[in-house]
VMD Tcl script that draws the C-alpha trace (Angstrom):
set ca {
  {5.11 -5.21 16.60}
  {4.40 -3.10 19.57}
  {1.45 -0.17 19.03}
  {-0.50 2.05 20.59}
  {-3.78 2.80 20.83}
  {-6.81 5.28 22.68}
  {-9.81 5.50 21.44}
  {-12.47 8.47 22.65}
  {-16.28 9.07 22.81}
  {-17.88 12.33 20.52}
  {-21.10 13.29 20.14}
  {-21.67 14.45 16.59}
  {-23.19 18.34 17.28}
  {-25.87 20.23 15.68}
  {-22.78 22.56 14.43}
  {-21.16 19.35 13.00}
  {-24.09 19.05 10.33}
  {-25.56 19.93 6.87}
  {-29.34 20.46 5.87}
  {-29.92 16.93 5.36}
  {-28.71 16.04 9.04}
  {-25.01 14.62 8.05}
  {-22.46 15.26 9.78}
  {-19.74 17.46 7.05}
  {-17.01 15.45 5.42}
  {-14.71 17.64 7.02}
  {-15.26 16.90 10.54}
  {-13.86 14.22 10.61}
  {-10.56 15.83 11.10}
  {-11.52 17.38 13.63}
  {-12.32 13.52 15.12}
  {-9.29 12.00 14.05}
  {-7.20 15.68 16.13}
  {-9.53 14.17 19.15}
  {-8.56 11.10 18.95}
  {-4.86 11.37 18.47}
  {-5.13 13.88 20.84}
  {-6.67 11.41 23.10}
  {-3.31 8.88 21.99}
  {-0.38 10.97 22.32}
  {-1.27 12.53 25.70}
  {-0.80 8.43 26.76}
  {2.57 9.06 26.75}
  {2.99 12.47 27.54}
  {4.30 13.57 24.32}
  {1.42 15.49 23.15}
  {0.80 19.12 21.83}
  {3.01 21.50 23.95}
  {4.82 18.74 25.09}
  {6.27 18.77 21.32}
  {7.01 22.60 21.67}
  {9.09 22.22 24.62}
  {10.65 19.48 23.47}
  {11.93 21.95 20.24}
  {9.72 19.63 17.17}
  {6.77 20.53 15.94}
  {4.95 17.42 13.88}
  {2.96 18.78 10.67}
  {0.19 17.15 8.96}
  {2.19 16.16 5.77}
  {-0.99 13.64 4.11}
  {-4.26 13.12 5.27}
  {-6.47 9.76 3.80}
  {-10.17 9.47 4.99}
  {-12.37 6.43 3.68}
  {-16.84 7.03 4.36}
  {-18.20 3.93 4.62}
  {-21.61 5.73 7.04}
  {-23.25 9.16 7.33}
  {-22.57 10.13 10.55}
  {-26.14 11.85 11.63}
  {-26.55 14.53 13.99}
  {-27.08 13.47 18.06}
  {-24.78 9.66 17.03}
  {-22.26 9.44 19.06}
  {-19.38 7.93 18.35}
  {-15.63 5.97 18.66}
  {-12.71 6.99 17.54}
  {-9.60 4.47 18.25}
  {-6.55 6.39 16.80}
  {-3.53 3.20 16.70}
  {0.21 4.48 16.32}
  {1.42 2.05 13.60}
  {5.21 4.15 12.72}
  {7.68 6.53 14.63}
  {10.54 5.76 13.34}
  {10.68 8.17 10.80}
  {6.97 9.87 10.67}
  {4.42 9.55 12.87}
  {1.08 7.47 10.57}
  {-1.50 7.40 12.70}
  {-4.31 5.09 11.53}
  {-8.18 6.51 12.53}
  {-11.49 4.32 12.53}
  {-14.39 5.79 13.96}
  {-17.29 3.57 14.34}
  {-20.45 3.69 15.44}
  {-20.51 3.72 19.86}
  {-24.31 1.80 19.86}
  {-23.66 -0.56 16.78}
  {-19.90 -0.79 16.62}
  {-20.52 -0.52 12.75}
  {-17.58 0.84 11.57}
  {-18.53 4.38 10.25}
  {-14.52 6.08 9.07}
  {-11.26 5.09 8.65}
  {-8.18 7.33 7.64}
  {-4.71 7.52 8.54}
  {-2.79 10.52 8.69}
  {0.82 11.13 8.91}
  {3.35 13.39 10.67}
  {6.69 14.36 10.01}
  {9.55 16.22 12.72}
  {10.44 19.25 11.72}
  {13.40 21.03 13.97}
  {11.63 24.25 15.39}
  {15.01 26.78 15.42}
  {15.98 25.86 11.74}
  {12.67 24.58 10.51}
  {14.30 21.64 8.70}
  {12.65 18.31 8.80}
  {14.40 15.54 9.96}
  {15.00 12.24 8.79}
  {14.52 9.83 12.07}
  {12.46 10.79 14.31}
  {13.61 12.61 17.51}
  {14.28 11.06 20.47}
  {11.78 13.55 22.60}
  {9.72 10.95 21.57}
  {11.06 7.37 20.74}
  {12.10 8.07 24.99}
  {8.39 8.20 25.90}
  {7.24 5.46 23.54}
  {10.22 3.42 24.97}
  {8.74 4.47 28.89}
  {4.47 3.52 27.08}
  {6.13 -0.71 26.22}
  {7.55 -0.69 29.55}
  {5.47 0.67 31.96}
}
mol new
graphics top color blue
foreach p $ca { graphics top sphere $p radius 0.5 }
foreach p [lrange $ca 0 end-1] q [lrange $ca 1 end] { graphics top cylinder $p $q radius 0.2 }
display resetview
């Protein structure tokens, strides 16, 4: 099975932490988004390209599992890996500490294609995505 992966580095900002200096749990979704955008840009199908192709890709499921707290100033590596694409996009995430490599958070998101003109859910991924993936795998 072919996979695509992208990694980005993020730093936990002051605005992301609570009174105990720990990143608020909801901000990990923002870190996932950074990895997801990098992954989608690799195949030239980031959000503006999705719109241009006539499809929206809302997230319909999201899972997170916290292994360790991220703290102010900590540098994190976010890896996004495309796992499914034929009828939906399933992207798995792994966030780890940049210095030690220690796991901080894992998770996944599922997105489905919705034709923007009709609002209809697509049960098969549109050619716009599949063609880009084929090009990416050909190199």
